[in-house]
N, C-alpha and C positions, 0 to 999 in steps of 0.2 A: 371717312364719311363720303358714300357716294349720293349724290343728289339727282332724283328723278327729274323727268321733264317739268311736271308739275311743279316741283318746289323750285326748279330754276326760273320759271315764269313768275312765282309769287316773289321771289328774291328780286328780280328785274323789276317787276313792278312796284316793289316797295321803295325803290330809287328813283322811279320816274318823276314824283310830284315833290319837287325839291321845294317848290313856292307852294304856300297856302292858297286855296281859293280866293282870298281877298286881296293878296299881291299880284303884281304882274311883273314880269320880266322887263328890267330896264337896262339898256347895253352900258356896259362901263365905257365912258368917253377915253378914259386914258389907254384903252386897250388898242392895239395897232390894227388897222384893215386888212384884209386879204390882199389888196393891191401893194400895200407897204409892206407886207411880209414877203410877198414875192419880189419885190425891188431888192430886198435884203438879200434873197436867196440868190439873184442874179449878178448882184455885186461881189458876193462871195465867189461864185464861178467865174467871174471876170476876173477877178484878183489870183483866185488859187488854180483853176481849170477844173477838169472833171474827175482827175483821177489823184489830186494831191492828197485829198484826205486817206484814200485806200493806200498810197504809196507811203505816208507818213505813219500810218498805223501799222503797217508791214515791218517798216524800219525800227519801230518802236518795239514791236513783238520780237526782231531779231537781237536788239540791243539788250533789252532788258528781261522779257517775258522768257526766252529761252535760256538765259543764263540764271534766273531765278529757278527755273524748273531743274536744272542741271543742279544748282545748290541744293535744293530741296530732296531730290532723289539720290544724289552722288553720283558718281563716275559709274559709268556701264560700258563695258568692253564688249563691242560687236565681234562675233565670230562669223567669219566669211567661209561659206561653204558653197562654192561655184556649182552652178546647175548647168552651166554650159561654159565650155572652153572653146573658143573660137579656133579653128585648124583642128580639132581634135574630133573624130567621131564618138558618136555615142553608144 
């Protein structure tokens, strides 16, 4: 189903008024502040460094995802067809 710009605007407008006119927004005192969130983010990077998450993700990919993919699709033999042989003119 393709939505037109008009129908997208109507859909968005229907979600904007979450509170009725008699209600007012009251912030949740249990929610953390922006400063508290940034403190947690800073602490994470102080403890783990900037690239730790990327390295962990890549290692997890190599250790499990690659093996899962091979298990799913089975063995595949790669046939080598050299296009360039060093020392041999083409």
